Residue, then its C-alpha position, 0 to 999 in steps of 0.5 A: m777553809i775548814a775541813l769537815e770530818v765525815a763519819l758513817v753511822q747507822c740510824h736505829r729506831v732508838g738513836v744514832i749508832s756509830s759504824q763500829s758498834p756491834w748492832p746488826a747491819t739491818a739498820n740504815l747507813h747514813l753519811v753524817t758530817a761532824e757539824l751534826c754530831m758536835g755543838d759549838i765551843v763556848n767560852l764559859r767565862m764569857a757566857r757568864k759575863q754575858a748572862k750577868k750583863h743581861a740580868a743587870e740590863n733587865k733589872a735596870a729596865s724594870s727599875r726604870l719602869a717602876h721608879g723613873r719617869p722621863k724629864i718631860d713627864r716630870a716637868a709637865e706634872q710640875s707645871r700642872r701642880e703649879q697651875a693648880r696652886k695659882s688657881l687656888d690662890r686666885h680664888r682664895i678669899e682674904t678675911g684678914d684674920g691671920p697673921 
């Protein structure tokens, strides 16, 4: 279990003042744990890697949206084009003028 440091601080209208500061004793005293005073430790190398990974995922998603279509959509479009070509060929009148 992690032991938490506890500090006695004075809260002033402007901000939090430590108990060692020369401010007047009229400020309210509060008990504060170290969790409230400090942020999380961050490994910058890993944070940069995660940011780069998220940027690449976002770029890939936008590229898929702009350029890519699912295979079933491509197959359906190909089928519609083929049916339209066959329908046009059935209604074509042969005159015998060409080669």
